[in-house]
mmCIF file of the N, C-alpha and C atoms, coordinates in Angstrom:
data_MODEL
# 
_entry.id   MODEL 
# 
loop_
_atom_site.group_PDB 
_atom_site.id 
_atom_site.type_symbol 
_atom_site.label_atom_id 
_atom_site.label_alt_id 
_atom_site.label_comp_id 
_atom_site.label_asym_id 
_atom_site.label_entity_id 
_atom_site.label_seq_id 
_atom_site.pdbx_PDB_ins_code 
_atom_site.Cartn_x 
_atom_site.Cartn_y 
_atom_site.Cartn_z 
_atom_site.occupancy 
_atom_site.B_iso_or_equiv 
_atom_site.pdbx_formal_charge 
_atom_site.auth_seq_id 
_atom_site.auth_comp_id 
_atom_site.auth_asym_id 
_atom_site.auth_atom_id 
_atom_site.pdbx_PDB_model_num 
ATOM 1   N N  . MET A 1 1  ? -16.503 -10.251 -7.453  1.00 0.00 ? 1  MET A N  1 
ATOM 2   C CA . MET A 1 1  ? -15.919 -8.940  -7.253  1.00 0.00 ? 1  MET A CA 1 
ATOM 3   C C  . MET A 1 1  ? -15.692 -8.299  -8.612  1.00 0.00 ? 1  MET A C  1 
ATOM 4   N N  . ARG A 1 2  ? -16.093 -7.061  -8.731  1.00 0.00 ? 2  ARG A N  1 
ATOM 5   C CA . ARG A 1 2  ? -15.905 -6.332  -9.975  1.00 0.00 ? 2  ARG A CA 1 
ATOM 6   C C  . ARG A 1 2  ? -14.604 -5.557  -9.917  1.00 0.00 ? 2  ARG A C  1 
ATOM 7   N N  . THR A 1 3  ? -13.825 -5.609  -10.984 1.00 0.00 ? 3  THR A N  1 
ATOM 8   C CA . THR A 1 3  ? -12.577 -4.848  -11.032 1.00 0.00 ? 3  THR A CA 1 
ATOM 9   C C  . THR A 1 3  ? -12.703 -3.742  -12.068 1.00 0.00 ? 3  THR A C  1 
ATOM 10  N N  . PHE A 1 4  ? -11.977 -2.682  -11.859 1.00 0.00 ? 4  PHE A N  1 
ATOM 11  C CA . PHE A 1 4  ? -12.016 -1.520  -12.738 1.00 0.00 ? 4  PHE A CA 1 
ATOM 12  C C  . PHE A 1 4  ? -10.610 -1.180  -13.207 1.00 0.00 ? 4  PHE A C  1 
ATOM 13  N N  . THR A 1 5  ? -10.512 -0.687  -14.428 1.00 0.00 ? 5  THR A N  1 
ATOM 14  C CA . THR A 1 5  ? -9.237  -0.182  -14.924 1.00 0.00 ? 5  THR A CA 1 
ATOM 15  C C  . THR A 1 5  ? -9.037  1.224   -14.356 1.00 0.00 ? 5  THR A C  1 
ATOM 16  N N  . PRO A 1 6  ? -7.798  1.691   -14.311 1.00 0.00 ? 6  PRO A N  1 
ATOM 17  C CA . PRO A 1 6  ? -7.586  3.070   -13.845 1.00 0.00 ? 6  PRO A CA 1 
ATOM 18  C C  . PRO A 1 6  ? -8.395  4.093   -14.643 1.00 0.00 ? 6  PRO A C  1 
ATOM 19  N N  . VAL A 1 7  ? -8.521  3.897   -15.944 1.00 0.00 ? 7  VAL A N  1 
ATOM 20  C CA . VAL A 1 7  ? -9.287  4.833   -16.780 1.00 0.00 ? 7  VAL A CA 1 
ATOM 21  C C  . VAL A 1 7  ? -10.743 4.868   -16.331 1.00 0.00 ? 7  VAL A C  1 
ATOM 22  N N  . ALA A 1 8  ? -11.317 3.697   -16.045 1.00 0.00 ? 8  ALA A N  1 
ATOM 23  C CA . ALA A 1 8  ? -12.709 3.635   -15.585 1.00 0.00 ? 8  ALA A CA 1 
ATOM 24  C C  . ALA A 1 8  ? -12.859 4.283   -14.214 1.00 0.00 ? 8  ALA A C  1 
ATOM 25  N N  . ILE A 1 9  ? -11.898 4.077   -13.347 1.00 0.00 ? 9  ILE A N  1 
ATOM 26  C CA . ILE A 1 9  ? -11.950 4.685   -12.013 1.00 0.00 ? 9  ILE A CA 1 
ATOM 27  C C  . ILE A 1 9  ? -11.917 6.203   -12.118 1.00 0.00 ? 9  ILE A C  1 
ATOM 28  N N  . PHE A 1 10 ? -11.029 6.743   -12.959 1.00 0.00 ? 10 PHE A N  1 
ATOM 29  C CA . PHE A 1 10 ? -10.948 8.188   -13.130 1.00 0.00 ? 10 PHE A CA 1 
ATOM 30  C C  . PHE A 1 10 ? -12.245 8.750   -13.706 1.00 0.00 ? 10 PHE A C  1 
ATOM 31  N N  . ALA A 1 11 ? -12.844 8.013   -14.646 1.00 0.00 ? 11 ALA A N  1 
ATOM 32  C CA . ALA A 1 11 ? -14.110 8.457   -15.241 1.00 0.00 ? 11 ALA A CA 1 
ATOM 33  C C  . ALA A 1 11 ? -15.209 8.492   -14.176 1.00 0.00 ? 11 ALA A C  1 
ATOM 34  N N  . LEU A 1 12 ? -15.279 7.471   -13.347 1.00 0.00 ? 12 LEU A N  1 
ATOM 35  C CA . LEU A 1 12 ? -16.283 7.449   -12.281 1.00 0.00 ? 12 LEU A CA 1 
ATOM 36  C C  . LEU A 1 12 ? -16.054 8.559   -11.266 1.00 0.00 ? 12 LEU A C  1 
ATOM 37  N N  . ALA A 1 13 ? -14.793 8.834   -10.971 1.00 0.00 ? 13 ALA A N  1 
ATOM 38  C CA . ALA A 1 13 ? -14.456 9.836   -9.962  1.00 0.00 ? 13 ALA A CA 1 
ATOM 39  C C  . ALA A 1 13 ? -14.803 11.252  -10.411 1.00 0.00 ? 13 ALA A C  1 
ATOM 40  N N  . ARG A 1 14 ? -15.019 11.450  -11.684 1.00 0.00 ? 14 ARG A N  1 
ATOM 41  C CA . ARG A 1 14 ? -15.408 12.779  -12.174 1.00 0.00 ? 14 ARG A CA 1 
ATOM 42  C C  . ARG A 1 14 ? -16.888 13.065  -11.916 1.00 0.00 ? 14 ARG A C  1 
ATOM 43  N N  . GLN A 1 15 ? -17.635 12.034  -11.545 1.00 0.00 ? 15 GLN A N  1 
ATOM 44  C CA . GLN A 1 15 ? -19.062 12.217  -11.267 1.00 0.00 ? 15 GLN A CA 1 
ATOM 45  C C  . GLN A 1 15 ? -19.236 12.898  -9.907  1.00 0.00 ? 15 GLN A C  1 
ATOM 46  N N  . PRO A 1 16 ? -20.263 13.731  -9.788  1.00 0.00 ? 16 PRO A N  1 
ATOM 47  C CA . PRO A 1 16 ? -20.518 14.394  -8.496  1.00 0.00 ? 16 PRO A CA 1 
ATOM 48  C C  . PRO A 1 16 ? -20.760 13.364  -7.387  1.00 0.00 ? 16 PRO A C  1 
ATOM 49  N N  . GLY A 1 17 ? -20.153 13.610  -6.253  1.00 0.00 ? 17 GLY A N  1 
ATOM 50  C CA . GLY A 1 17 ? -20.373 12.744  -5.100  1.00 0.00 ? 17 GLY A CA 1 
ATOM 51  C C  . GLY A 1 17 ? -19.561 11.465  -5.085  1.00 0.00 ? 17 GLY A C  1 
ATOM 52  N N  . VAL A 1 18 ? -18.635 11.305  -6.039  1.00 0.00 ? 18 VAL A N  1 
ATOM 53  C CA . VAL A 1 18 ? -17.822 10.088  -6.094  1.00 0.00 ? 18 VAL A CA 1 
ATOM 54  C C  . VAL A 1 18 ? -16.374 10.450  -5.769  1.00 0.00 ? 18 VAL A C  1 
ATOM 55  N N  . LEU A 1 19 ? -15.785 9.706   -4.867  1.00 0.00 ? 19 LEU A N  1 
ATOM 56  C CA . LEU A 1 19 ? -14.387 9.904   -4.492  1.00 0.00 ? 19 LEU A CA 1 
ATOM 57  C C  . LEU A 1 19 ? -13.605 8.649   -4.852  1.00 0.00 ? 19 LEU A C  1 
ATOM 58  N N  . ALA A 1 20 ? -12.516 8.802   -5.568  1.00 0.00 ? 20 ALA A N  1 
ATOM 59  C CA . ALA A 1 20 ? -11.607 7.689   -5.860  1.00 0.00 ? 20 ALA A CA 1 
ATOM 60  C C  . ALA A 1 20 ? -10.332 7.947   -5.082  1.00 0.00 ? 20 ALA A C  1 
ATOM 61  N N  . MET A 1 21 ? -9.888  6.932   -4.375  1.00 0.00 ? 21 MET A N  1 
ATOM 62  C CA . MET A 1 21 ? -8.747  7.122   -3.494  1.00 0.00 ? 21 MET A CA 1 
ATOM 63  C C  . MET A 1 21 ? -7.985  5.805   -3.373  1.00 0.00 ? 21 MET A C  1 
ATOM 64  N N  . GLU A 1 22 ? -6.685  5.894   -3.301  1.00 0.00 ? 22 GLU A N  1 
ATOM 65  C CA . GLU A 1 22 ? -5.874  4.703   -3.081  1.00 0.00 ? 22 GLU A CA 1 
ATOM 66  C C  . GLU A 1 22 ? -5.597  4.577   -1.588  1.00 0.00 ? 22 GLU A C  1 
ATOM 67  N N  . THR A 1 23 ? -5.472  3.345   -1.140  1.00 0.00 ? 23 THR A N  1 
ATOM 68  C CA . THR A 1 23 ? -5.215  3.119   0.273   1.00 0.00 ? 23 THR A CA 1 
ATOM 69  C C  . THR A 1 23 ? -4.021  2.197   0.454   1.00 0.00 ? 23 THR A C  1 
ATOM 70  N N  . ILE A 1 24 ? -3.479  2.200   1.617   1.00 0.00 ? 24 ILE A N  1 
ATOM 71  C CA . ILE A 1 24 ? -2.405  1.272   1.960   1.00 0.00 ? 24 ILE A CA 1 
ATOM 72  C C  . ILE A 1 24 ? -3.075  0.054   2.580   1.00 0.00 ? 24 ILE A C  1 
ATOM 73  N N  . TRP A 1 25 ? -3.338  -0.930  1.757   1.00 0.00 ? 25 TRP A N  1 
ATOM 74  C CA . TRP A 1 25 ? -4.130  -2.091  2.169   1.00 0.00 ? 25 TRP A CA 1 
ATOM 75  C C  . TRP A 1 25 ? -3.471  -2.912  3.265   1.00 0.00 ? 25 TRP A C  1 
ATOM 76  N N  . THR A 1 26 ? -2.163  -2.876  3.382   1.00 0.00 ? 26 THR A N  1 
ATOM 77  C CA . THR A 1 26 ? -1.494  -3.702  4.392   1.00 0.00 ? 26 THR A CA 1 
ATOM 78  C C  . THR A 1 26 ? -1.841  -3.276  5.809   1.00 0.00 ? 26 THR A C  1 
ATOM 79  N N  . ARG A 1 27 ? -2.277  -2.043  5.998   1.00 0.00 ? 27 ARG A N  1 
ATOM 80  C CA . ARG A 1 27 ? -2.659  -1.580  7.336   1.00 0.00 ? 27 ARG A CA 1 
ATOM 81  C C  . ARG A 1 27 ? -3.879  -2.327  7.868   1.00 0.00 ? 27 ARG A C  1 
ATOM 82  N N  . ASN A 1 28 ? -4.652  -2.935  6.975   1.00 0.00 ? 28 ASN A N  1 
ATOM 83  C CA . ASN A 1 28 ? -5.881  -3.614  7.372   1.00 0.00 ? 28 ASN A CA 1 
ATOM 84  C C  . ASN A 1 28 ? -5.743  -5.127  7.441   1.00 0.00 ? 28 ASN A C  1 
ATOM 85  N N  . LEU A 1 29 ? -4.543  -5.649  7.319   1.00 0.00 ? 29 LEU A N  1 
ATOM 86  C CA . LEU A 1 29 ? -4.351  -7.095  7.432   1.00 0.00 ? 29 LEU A CA 1 
ATOM 87  C C  . LEU A 1 29 ? -4.485  -7.520  8.890   1.00 0.00 ? 29 LEU A C  1 
ATOM 88  N N  . PRO A 1 30 ? -5.082  -8.683  9.136   1.00 0.00 ? 30 PRO A N  1 
ATOM 89  C CA . PRO A 1 30 ? -5.255  -9.147  10.518  1.00 0.00 ? 30 PRO A CA 1 
ATOM 90  C C  . PRO A 1 30 ? -3.943  -9.241  11.292  1.00 0.00 ? 30 PRO A C  1 
ATOM 91  N N  . GLN A 1 31 ? -2.869  -9.686  10.660  1.00 0.00 ? 31 GLN A N  1 
ATOM 92  C CA . GLN A 1 31 ? -1.603  -9.833  11.374  1.00 0.00 ? 31 GLN A CA 1 
ATOM 93  C C  . GLN A 1 31 ? -1.018  -8.486  11.775  1.00 0.00 ? 31 GLN A C  1 
ATOM 94  N N  . VAL A 1 32 ? -1.307  -7.448  11.018  1.00 0.00 ? 32 VAL A N  1 
ATOM 95  C CA . VAL A 1 32 ? -0.852  -6.110  11.393  1.00 0.00 ? 32 VAL A CA 1 
ATOM 96  C C  . VAL A 1 32 ? -1.619  -5.632  12.624  1.00 0.00 ? 32 VAL A C  1 
ATOM 97  N N  . ASP A 1 33 ? -2.909  -5.938  12.682  1.00 0.00 ? 33 ASP A N  1 
ATOM 98  C CA . ASP A 1 33 ? -3.704  -5.584  13.850  1.00 0.00 ? 33 ASP A CA 1 
ATOM 99  C C  . ASP A 1 33 ? -3.209  -6.311  15.106  1.00 0.00 ? 33 ASP A C  1 
ATOM 100 N N  . VAL A 1 34 ? -2.879  -7.587  14.964  1.00 0.00 ? 34 VAL A N  1 
ATOM 101 C CA . VAL A 1 34 ? -2.351  -8.355  16.101  1.00 0.00 ? 34 VAL A CA 1 
ATOM 102 C C  . VAL A 1 34 ? -1.014  -7.756  16.564  1.00 0.00 ? 34 VAL A C  1 
ATOM 103 N N  . ALA A 1 35 ? -0.140  -7.440  15.619  1.00 0.00 ? 35 ALA A N  1 
ATOM 104 C CA . ALA A 1 35 ? 1.149   -6.838  15.978  1.00 0.00 ? 35 ALA A CA 1 
ATOM 105 C C  . ALA A 1 35 ? 0.945   -5.508  16.693  1.00 0.00 ? 35 ALA A C  1 
ATOM 106 N N  . ARG A 1 36 ? 0.001   -4.698  16.208  1.00 0.00 ? 36 ARG A N  1 
ATOM 107 C CA . ARG A 1 36 ? -0.291  -3.416  16.844  1.00 0.00 ? 36 ARG A CA 1 
ATOM 108 C C  . ARG A 1 36 ? -0.781  -3.623  18.282  1.00 0.00 ? 36 ARG A C  1 
ATOM 109 N N  . GLN A 1 37 ? -1.658  -4.604  18.479  1.00 0.00 ? 37 GLN A N  1 
ATOM 110 C CA . GLN A 1 37 ? -2.172  -4.893  19.818  1.00 0.00 ? 37 GLN A CA 1 
ATOM 111 C C  . GLN A 1 37 ? -1.051  -5.345  20.757  1.00 0.00 ? 37 GLN A C  1 
ATOM 112 N N  . LEU A 1 38 ? -0.164  -6.187  20.256  1.00 0.00 ? 38 LEU A N  1 
ATOM 113 C CA . LEU A 1 38 ? 0.956   -6.653  21.078  1.00 0.00 ? 38 LEU A CA 1 
ATOM 114 C C  . LEU A 1 38 ? 1.873   -5.502  21.478  1.00 0.00 ? 38 LEU A C  1 
ATOM 115 N N  . LEU A 1 39 ? 2.128   -4.615  20.549  1.00 0.00 ? 39 LEU A N  1 
ATOM 116 C CA . LEU A 1 39 ? 2.970   -3.452  20.858  1.00 0.00 ? 39 LEU A CA 1 
ATOM 117 C C  . LEU A 1 39 ? 2.295   -2.524  21.859  1.00 0.00 ? 39 LEU A C  1 
ATOM 118 N N  . GLU A 1 40 ? 1.014   -2.241  21.633  1.00 0.00 ? 40 GLU A N  1 
ATOM 119 C CA . GLU A 1 40 ? 0.303   -1.323  22.530  1.00 0.00 ? 40 GLU A CA 1 
ATOM 120 C C  . GLU A 1 40 ? 0.171   -1.876  23.947  1.00 0.00 ? 40 GLU A C  1 
ATOM 121 N N  . SER A 1 41 ? 0.042   -3.202  24.071  1.00 0.00 ? 41 SER A N  1 
ATOM 122 C CA . SER A 1 41 ? -0.116  -3.802  25.393  1.00 0.00 ? 41 SER A CA 1 
ATOM 123 C C  . SER A 1 41 ? 1.207   -3.958  26.132  1.00 0.00 ? 41 SER A C  1 
ATOM 124 N N  . GLY A 1 42 ? 2.324   -3.787  25.420  1.00 0.00 ? 42 GLY A N  1 
ATOM 125 C CA . GLY A 1 42 ? 3.633   -3.965  26.021  1.00 0.00 ? 42 GLY A CA 1 
ATOM 126 C C  . GLY A 1 42 ? 4.066   -5.414  26.098  1.00 0.00 ? 42 GLY A C  1 
ATOM 127 N N  . ALA A 1 43 ? 3.311   -6.314  25.471  1.00 0.00 ? 43 ALA A N  1 
ATOM 128 C CA . ALA A 1 43 ? 3.597   -7.750  25.536  1.00 0.00 ? 43 ALA A CA 1 
ATOM 129 C C  . ALA A 1 43 ? 4.943   -8.119  24.921  1.00 0.00 ? 43 ALA A C  1 
ATOM 130 N N  . VAL A 1 44 ? 5.425   -7.323  24.002  1.00 0.00 ? 44 VAL A N  1 
ATOM 131 C CA . VAL A 1 44 ? 6.694   -7.644  23.342  1.00 0.00 ? 44 VAL A CA 1 
ATOM 132 C C  . VAL A 1 44 ? 7.810   -6.683  23.749  1.00 0.00 ? 44 VAL A C  1 
ATOM 133 N N  . GLY A 1 45 ? 7.534   -5.835  24.716  1.00 0.00 ? 45 GLY A N  1 
ATOM 134 C CA . GLY A 1 45 ? 8.550   -4.893  25.166  1.00 0.00 ? 45 GLY A CA 1 
ATOM 135 C C  . GLY A 1 45 ? 8.616   -3.656  24.292  1.00 0.00 ? 45 GLY A C  1 
ATOM 136 N N  . GLU A 1 46 ? 9.612   -2.849  24.530  1.00 0.00 ? 46 GLU A N  1 
ATOM 137 C CA . GLU A 1 46 ? 9.800   -1.603  23.783  1.00 0.00 ? 46 GLU A CA 1 
ATOM 138 C C  . GLU A 1 46 ? 10.605  -1.882  22.519  1.00 0.00 ? 46 GLU A C  1 
ATOM 139 N N  . PRO A 1 47 ? 10.057  -1.594  21.337  1.00 0.00 ? 47 PRO A N  1 
ATOM 140 C CA . PRO A 1 47 ? 10.824  -1.810  20.099  1.00 0.00 ? 47 PRO A CA 1 
ATOM 141 C C  . PRO A 1 47 ? 12.072  -0.936  20.065  1.00 0.00 ? 47 PRO A C  1 
ATOM 142 N N  . ARG A 1 48 ? 13.178  -1.526  19.697  1.00 0.00 ? 48 ARG A N  1 
ATOM 143 C CA . ARG A 1 48 ? 14.433  -0.778  19.577  1.00 0.00 ? 48 ARG A CA 1 
ATOM 144 C C  . ARG A 1 48 ? 14.858  -0.647  18.130  1.00 0.00 ? 48 ARG A C  1 
ATOM 145 N N  . LEU A 1 49 ? 14.387  -1.561  17.289  1.00 0.00 ? 49 LEU A N  1 
ATOM 146 C CA . LEU A 1 49 ? 14.727  -1.538  15.869  1.00 0.00 ? 49 LEU A CA 1 
ATOM 147 C C  . LEU A 1 49 ? 13.588  -2.186  15.100  1.00 0.00 ? 49 LEU A C  1 
ATOM 148 N N  . VAL A 1 50 ? 13.184  -1.562  14.013  1.00 0.00 ? 50 VAL A N  1 
ATOM 149 C CA . VAL A 1 50 ? 12.149  -2.121  13.152  1.00 0.00 ? 50 VAL A CA 1 
ATOM 150 C C  . VAL A 1 50 ? 12.726  -2.209  11.745  1.00 0.00 ? 50 VAL A C  1 
ATOM 151 N N  . LEU A 1 51 ? 12.677  -3.393  11.183  1.00 0.00 ? 51 LEU A N  1 
ATOM 152 C CA . LEU A 1 51 ? 13.094  -3.615  9.798   1.00 0.00 ? 51 LEU A CA 1 
ATOM 153 C C  . LEU A 1 51 ? 11.854  -4.002  9.005   1.00 0.00 ? 51 LEU A C  1 
ATOM 154 N N  . SER A 1 52 ? 11.670  -3.379  7.866   1.00 0.00 ? 52 SER A N  1 
ATOM 155 C CA . SER A 1 52 ? 10.494  -3.659  7.057   1.00 0.00 ? 52 SER A CA 1 
ATOM 156 C C  . SER A 1 52 ? 10.874  -3.667  5.586   1.00 0.00 ? 52 SER A C  1 
ATOM 157 N N  . THR A 1 53 ? 10.390  -4.662  4.874   1.00 0.00 ? 53 THR A N  1 
ATOM 158 C CA . THR A 1 53 ? 10.613  -4.737  3.424   1.00 0.00 ? 53 THR A CA 1 
ATOM 159 C C  . THR A 1 53 ? 9.304   -5.084  2.747   1.00 0.00 ? 53 THR A C  1 
ATOM 160 N N  . PHE A 1 54 ? 9.224   -4.793  1.483   1.00 0.00 ? 54 PHE A N  1 
ATOM 161 C CA . PHE A 1 54 ? 8.073   -5.166  0.675   1.00 0.00 ? 54 PHE A CA 1 
ATOM 162 C C  . PHE A 1 54 ? 8.634   -5.661  -0.644  1.00 0.00 ? 54 PHE A C  1 
ATOM 163 N N  . CYS A 1 55 ? 8.506   -6.931  -0.893  1.00 0.00 ? 55 CYS A N  1 
ATOM 164 C CA . CYS A 1 55 ? 9.086   -7.525  -2.103  1.00 0.00 ? 55 CYS A CA 1 
ATOM 165 C C  . CYS A 1 55 ? 7.980   -8.060  -2.998  1.00 0.00 ? 55 CYS A C  1 
ATOM 166 N N  . GLU A 1 56 ? 8.031   -7.682  -4.229  1.00 0.00 ? 56 GLU A N  1 
ATOM 167 C CA . GLU A 1 56 ? 7.054   -8.142  -5.208  1.00 0.00 ? 56 GLU A CA 1 
ATOM 168 C C  . GLU A 1 56 ? 7.743   -8.136  -6.569  1.00 0.00 ? 56 GLU A C  1 
ATOM 169 N N  . ASP A 1 57 ? 7.541   -9.195  -7.332  1.00 0.00 ? 57 ASP A N  1 
ATOM 170 C CA . ASP A 1 57 ? 8.124   -9.266  -8.666  1.00 0.00 ? 57 ASP A CA 1 
ATOM 171 C C  . ASP A 1 57 ? 7.251   -8.451  -9.618  1.00 0.00 ? 57 ASP A C  1 
ATOM 172 N N  . ILE A 1 58 ? 7.708   -7.273  -9.967  1.00 0.00 ? 58 ILE A N  1 
ATOM 173 C CA . ILE A 1 58 ? 6.926   -6.395  -10.844 1.00 0.00 ? 58 ILE A CA 1 
ATOM 174 C C  . ILE A 1 58 ? 7.637   -6.153  -12.178 1.00 0.00 ? 58 ILE A C  1 
ATOM 175 N N  . ARG A 1 59 ? 8.534   -7.047  -12.519 1.00 0.00 ? 59 ARG A N  1 
ATOM 176 C CA . ARG A 1 59 ? 9.256   -6.871  -13.783 1.00 0.00 ? 59 ARG A CA 1 
ATOM 177 C C  . ARG A 1 59 ? 8.320   -6.847  -14.979 1.00 0.00 ? 59 ARG A C  1 
ATOM 178 N N  . TRP A 1 60 ? 7.216   -7.552  -14.901 1.00 0.00 ? 60 TRP A N  1 
ATOM 179 C CA . TRP A 1 60 ? 6.265   -7.646  -16.003 1.00 0.00 ? 60 TRP A CA 1 
ATOM 180 C C  . TRP A 1 60 ? 5.417   -6.389  -16.156 1.00 0.00 ? 60 TRP A C  1 
ATOM 181 N N  . GLU A 1 61 ? 5.379   -5.535  -15.157 1.00 0.00 ? 61 GLU A N  1 
ATOM 182 C CA . GLU A 1 61 ? 4.512   -4.356  -15.154 1.00 0.00 ? 61 GLU A CA 1 
ATOM 183 C C  . GLU A 1 61 ? 5.211   -3.210  -15.873 1.00 0.00 ? 61 GLU A C  1 
ATOM 184 N N  . ALA A 1 62 ? 4.877   -2.998  -17.129 1.00 0.00 ? 62 ALA A N  1 
ATOM 185 C CA . ALA A 1 62 ? 5.577   -2.026  -17.976 1.00 0.00 ? 62 ALA A CA 1 
ATOM 186 C C  . ALA A 1 62 ? 5.527   -0.604  -17.428 1.00 0.00 ? 62 ALA A C  1 
ATOM 187 N N  . ARG A 1 63 ? 4.405   -0.209  -16.820 1.00 0.00 ? 63 ARG A N  1 
ATOM 188 C CA . ARG A 1 63 ? 4.284   1.167   -16.335 1.00 0.00 ? 63 ARG A CA 1 
ATOM 189 C C  . ARG A 1 63 ? 5.300   1.501   -15.253 1.00 0.00 ? 63 ARG A C  1 
ATOM 190 N N  . MET A 1 64 ? 5.839   0.475   -14.584 1.00 0.00 ? 64 MET A N  1 
ATOM 191 C CA . MET A 1 64 ? 6.838   0.718   -13.546 1.00 0.00 ? 64 MET A CA 1 
ATOM 192 C C  . MET A 1 64 ? 8.140   1.254   -14.107 1.00 0.00 ? 64 MET A C  1 
ATOM 193 N N  . TRP A 1 65 ? 8.357   0.997   -15.350 1.00 0.00 ? 65 TRP A N  1 
ATOM 194 C CA . TRP A 1 65 ? 9.653   1.322   -15.942 1.00 0.00 ? 65 TRP A CA 1 
ATOM 195 C C  . TRP A 1 65 ? 9.587   2.534   -16.867 1.00 0.00 ? 65 TRP A C  1 
ATOM 196 N N  . CYS A 1 66 ? 8.438   3.201   -16.939 1.00 0.00 ? 66 CYS A N  1 
ATOM 197 C CA . CYS A 1 66 ? 8.315   4.416   -17.738 1.00 0.00 ? 66 CYS A CA 1 
ATOM 198 C C  . CYS A 1 66 ? 8.912   5.586   -16.958 1.00 0.00 ? 66 CYS A C  1 
ATOM 199 N N  . LYS A 1 67 ? 9.699   6.383   -17.612 1.00 0.00 ? 67 LYS A N  1 
ATOM 200 C CA . LYS A 1 67 ? 10.346  7.504   -16.926 1.00 0.00 ? 67 LYS A CA 1 
ATOM 201 C C  . LYS A 1 67 ? 9.333   8.478   -16.339 1.00 0.00 ? 67 LYS A C  1 
ATOM 202 N N  . ARG A 1 68 ? 8.205   8.662   -16.994 1.00 0.00 ? 68 ARG A N  1 
ATOM 203 C CA . ARG A 1 68 ? 7.224   9.620   -16.484 1.00 0.00 ? 68 ARG A CA 1 
ATOM 204 C C  . ARG A 1 68 ? 6.462   9.089   -15.278 1.00 0.00 ? 68 ARG A C  1 
ATOM 205 N N  . HIS A 1 69 ? 6.545   7.801   -15.033 1.00 0.00 ? 69 HIS A N  1 
ATOM 206 C CA . HIS A 1 69 ? 5.835   7.216   -13.889 1.00 0.00 ? 69 HIS A CA 1 
ATOM 207 C C  . HIS A 1 69 ? 6.625   7.385   -12.592 1.00 0.00 ? 69 HIS A C  1 
ATOM 208 N N  . GLY A 1 70 ? 7.890   7.277   -12.653 1.00 0.00 ? 70 GLY A N  1 
ATOM 209 C CA . GLY A 1 70 ? 8.719   7.375   -11.451 1.00 0.00 ? 70 GLY A CA 1 
ATOM 210 C C  . GLY A 1 70 ? 9.637   6.175   -11.358 1.00 0.00 ? 70 GLY A C  1 
ATOM 211 N N  . SER A 1 71 ? 9.299   5.257   -10.494 1.00 0.00 ? 71 SER A N  1 
ATOM 212 C CA . SER A 1 71 ? 10.103  4.049   -10.347 1.00 0.00 ? 71 SER A CA 1 
ATOM 213 C C  . SER A 1 71 ? 9.320   3.042   -9.520  1.00 0.00 ? 71 SER A C  1 
ATOM 214 N N  . PRO A 1 72 ? 9.792   1.802   -9.475  1.00 0.00 ? 72 PRO A N  1 
ATOM 215 C CA . PRO A 1 72 ? 9.136   0.814   -8.608  1.00 0.00 ? 72 PRO A CA 1 
ATOM 216 C C  . PRO A 1 72 ? 9.111   1.257   -7.145  1.00 0.00 ? 72 PRO A C  1 
ATOM 217 N N  . SER A 1 73 ? 10.076  2.054   -6.744  1.00 0.00 ? 73 SER A N  1 
ATOM 218 C CA . SER A 1 73 ? 10.096  2.540   -5.362  1.00 0.00 ? 73 SER A CA 1 
ATOM 219 C C  . SER A 1 73 ? 8.886   3.401   -5.055  1.00 0.00 ? 73 SER A C  1 
ATOM 220 N N  . TRP A 1 74 ? 8.418   4.149   -6.029  1.00 0.00 ? 74 TRP A N  1 
ATOM 221 C CA . TRP A 1 74 ? 7.229   4.974   -5.815  1.00 0.00 ? 74 TRP A CA 1 
ATOM 222 C C  . TRP A 1 74 ? 6.006   4.103   -5.602  1.00 0.00 ? 74 TRP A C  1 
ATOM 223 N N  . GLU A 1 75 ? 5.961   2.988   -6.276  1.00 0.00 ? 75 GLU A N  1 
ATOM 224 C CA . GLU A 1 75 ? 4.789   2.106   -6.206  1.00 0.00 ? 75 GLU A CA 1 
ATOM 225 C C  . GLU A 1 75 ? 4.784   1.260   -4.934  1.00 0.00 ? 75 GLU A C  1 
ATOM 226 N N  . THR A 1 76 ? 5.913   0.678   -4.580  1.00 0.00 ? 76 THR A N  1 
ATOM 227 C CA . THR A 1 76 ? 5.950   -0.260  -3.456  1.00 0.00 ? 76 THR A CA 1 
ATOM 228 C C  . THR A 1 76 ? 6.691   0.275   -2.237  1.00 0.00 ? 76 THR A C  1 
ATOM 229 N N  . GLY A 1 77 ? 7.437   1.338   -2.405  1.00 0.00 ? 77 GLY A N  1 
ATOM 230 C CA . GLY A 1 77 ? 8.249   1.857   -1.305  1.00 0.00 ? 77 GLY A CA 1 
ATOM 231 C C  . GLY A 1 77 ? 7.456   2.377   -0.133  1.00 0.00 ? 77 GLY A C  1 
ATOM 232 N N  . ILE A 1 78 ? 6.217   2.786   -0.365  1.00 0.00 ? 78 ILE A N  1 
ATOM 233 C CA . ILE A 1 78 ? 5.391   3.342   0.701   1.00 0.00 ? 78 ILE A CA 1 
ATOM 234 C C  . ILE A 1 78 ? 5.008   2.285   1.742   1.00 0.00 ? 78 ILE A C  1 
ATOM 235 N N  . TYR A 1 79 ? 4.948   1.017   1.351   1.00 0.00 ? 79 TYR A N  1 
ATOM 236 C CA . TYR A 1 79 ? 4.483   -0.016  2.269   1.00 0.00 ? 79 TYR A CA 1 
ATOM 237 C C  . TYR A 1 79 ? 5.418   -0.220  3.465   1.00 0.00 ? 79 TYR A C  1 
ATOM 238 N N  . PRO A 1 80 ? 6.710   -0.389  3.264   1.00 0.00 ? 80 PRO A N  1 
ATOM 239 C CA . PRO A 1 80 ? 7.568   -0.499  4.450   1.00 0.00 ? 80 PRO A CA 1 
ATOM 240 C C  . PRO A 1 80 ? 7.655   0.813   5.237   1.00 0.00 ? 80 PRO A C  1 
ATOM 241 N N  . ILE A 1 81 ? 7.546   1.934   4.555   1.00 0.00 ? 81 ILE A N  1 
ATOM 242 C CA . ILE A 1 81 ? 7.576   3.214   5.252   1.00 0.00 ? 81 ILE A CA 1 
ATOM 243 C C  . ILE A 1 81 ? 6.342   3.343   6.146   1.00 0.00 ? 81 ILE A C  1 
ATOM 244 N N  . ALA A 1 82 ? 5.199   2.922   5.645   1.00 0.00 ? 82 ALA A N  1 
ATOM 245 C CA . ALA A 1 82 ? 3.946   3.035   6.405   1.00 0.00 ? 82 ALA A CA 1 
ATOM 246 C C  . ALA A 1 82 ? 3.929   2.141   7.626   1.00 0.00 ? 82 ALA A C  1 
ATOM 247 N N  . MET A 1 83 ? 4.647   1.043   7.566   1.00 0.00 ? 83 MET A N  1 
ATOM 248 C CA . MET A 1 83 ? 4.671   0.135   8.722   1.00 0.00 ? 83 MET A CA 1 
ATOM 249 C C  . MET A 1 83 ? 5.438   0.772   9.851   1.00 0.00 ? 83 MET A C  1 
# 
């Protein structure tokens, strides 16, 4: 698998016909699909409360702590919201 730096991705995305886009990868996990199927089929009943967290040790990631970037919540907060 080839990996790209953000700078390389932005450079590629400037080319005609190329789209660079971020995705919420957790939506494509097999266990999320199984949970969705169980909910849609009614096998687990009607949800009354959903609790969701996303925990990752990102202390080492310097860009998370730059004021111009935002905060760790901007980076990881979308995952529990998307669920």
